[in-house]
N, C-alpha and C positions, 0 to 999 in steps of 0.2 A: 193333444192332451187337454183334459178338462179338470178344473179344480172343483171337486164335488164335496159339499158340506152336508152331512146327514144330521137332521134335527128331530128330536122328539118333543113336541110342543115348542118351547123356546130354548130347550137344553141342547147344546151341541154334543153329539155323540161321537162323531168321527169326521175327519177331513182327509180326503184322498185325492191323488192324481190318477185319473182313469182314462183309458183309451176311448170308452164310450159312456154316454150318460144313461143311467138306469131309467126304465120306463115305469109308468104308473101301473100298479097292480102286481109288480114283480116282487117275489119273495126273496128275502136275504137274511143273513145272519150277521149281527154286529155284536162283538164282545160275548159270543156264545148265546145270544138271545135271538129268537126268531122274530122276524118282523115283516111288514108288508108296506110298500111305498104307496102313500096316499096322494102326494102331489110333487111336481117338479117345476121349479121356477128358475128362469134365467136372470141372474142379477146383472152381470156384465158379459162381455164377449165370450169368455170361456169359463165363467164362474157360475155354478149352479147350486141352488139350495134345494135339498130333497127332504120332504116331510115323511117321517116313518112312524107307523103305528106298531108298537112292540106288544107282543102277546103277554098277558098277565101270567105269572108263574104261580101255580097253586101248589102249596106244600102239603104233602100227605100227613095224616095224623101219626103221631108217634105212638108206639105201643104203651098201653097203660100197664104198669107193674102192679100185680095183685099182691098185697102184703101177706095174704094167707098162704100163698104158694111159695113164699120165700123160704129158703133152706136155713135151718139153724145150724150153727157151728158148735 
């Protein structure tokens, strides 16, 4: 078992006990967000720090309400 700590920059995202250590370039999902592993470093015997690059979420535009088309009551 390996103690794996996932980081985005210096922010800790997740700590897990895993059977295998993820490899560089592997894609994964953390907290519902897609990401890609950029580096894996061995801190101690079975402790690993994994740097993750999370994809930026682009929000779609909301529909603009045209006041001329509003119904009158």
